RODO-2510 file (C-alpha; in nm, 4 decimals, decimal comma):
residues 67
     n   res          X          Y          Z
     1     m     0,4908     3,2631    -2,6016
     2     v     0,4546     2,9408    -2,8097
     3     h     0,2912     2,9935    -3,1503
     4     l     0,1316     2,6790    -3,2954
     5     n    -0,1102     2,8243    -3,5150
     6     n     0,0727     2,7965    -3,8506
     7     h     0,2204     2,4520    -3,7967
     8     i    -0,1479     2,3154    -3,6683
     9     a    -0,3273     2,4974    -3,9559
    10     f    -0,1578     2,2181    -4,1842
    11     w    -0,3173     1,9436    -3,9931
    12     m    -0,6347     2,0820    -3,9502
    13     e    -0,6811     2,1020    -4,3280
    14     f    -0,6555     1,7266    -4,3300
    15     k    -0,8713     1,6712    -4,0633
    16     m    -0,6497     1,4670    -3,8739
    17     k    -0,6447     1,3668    -3,5135
    18     v    -0,3453     1,5535    -3,3228
    19     s    -0,2076     1,4721    -2,9917
    20     a     0,0692     1,7294    -2,7929
    21     v     0,3528     1,5706    -2,5989
    22     v     0,4799     1,8156    -2,3568
    23     v     0,8128     1,7199    -2,1650
    24     t     0,8861     1,9148    -1,8390
    25     y     1,1333     1,9319    -1,5496
    26     n     1,0771     2,1953    -1,2964
    27     r     0,9793     2,4508    -1,5566
    28     v     0,6324     2,5299    -1,4026
    29     e     0,5841     2,8826    -1,5512
    30     m     0,7109     2,7514    -1,8973
    31     l     0,4757     2,4659    -1,8684
    32     k     0,1781     2,6834    -1,7891
    33     e     0,2751     2,9063    -2,1000
    34     v     0,2743     2,5733    -2,3371
    35     i    -0,0391     2,4321    -2,1906
    36     s    -0,2168     2,7715    -2,2450
    37     a    -0,0848     2,8142    -2,6045
    38     l    -0,2113     2,4333    -2,6621
    39     l    -0,5515     2,4815    -2,5251
    40     s    -0,5988     2,8259    -2,7081
    41     s    -0,4866     2,7051    -3,0432
    42     k    -0,7317     2,6505    -3,3212
    43     a    -0,6536     2,2848    -3,3427
    44     r    -0,8758     2,0305    -3,1947
    45     l    -0,6186     1,8356    -2,9838
    46     n    -0,7281     1,4541    -2,8809
    47     h    -0,4844     1,4469    -2,6148
    48     v    -0,2358     1,6723    -2,4201
    49     i     0,0189     1,4390    -2,2570
    50     v     0,2649     1,5593    -2,0260
    51     v     0,5588     1,3808    -1,9368
    52     d     0,6846     1,4978    -1,5700
    53     n     1,0539     1,4128    -1,5476
    54     n     1,0187     1,3855    -1,1567
    55     s     0,9725     1,7670    -1,1088
    56     d     0,9482     1,9559    -0,7508
    57     k     0,6093     1,9863    -0,5928
    58     a     0,4858     2,3179    -0,7807
    59     t     0,4951     2,1438    -1,1147
    60     q     0,3085     1,8573    -0,9594
    61     d     0,0317     2,0707    -0,7954
    62     f    -0,0084     2,2745    -1,1361
    63     l    -0,0451     1,9575    -1,3221
    64     l    -0,2943     1,8164    -1,0491
    65     s    -0,4981     2,1509    -1,0809
    66     m    -0,5315     2,0915    -1,4386
    67     g    -0,7700     1,7792    -1,3805
***
């Protein structure tokens, strides 16, 4: 599990805008874990940007299902 809350608490104190960038290549299970951690973190993310480096269909299907 990716632990982000300690790092993000600092930014929240200053009410800064935060965007997350996730780079993936054929790691759909890890991508699900990272996206879940980001969405459940205490930070109010402005954007979650996923850079897909030409992954297989499973990764593409997951990203499309996210909206």
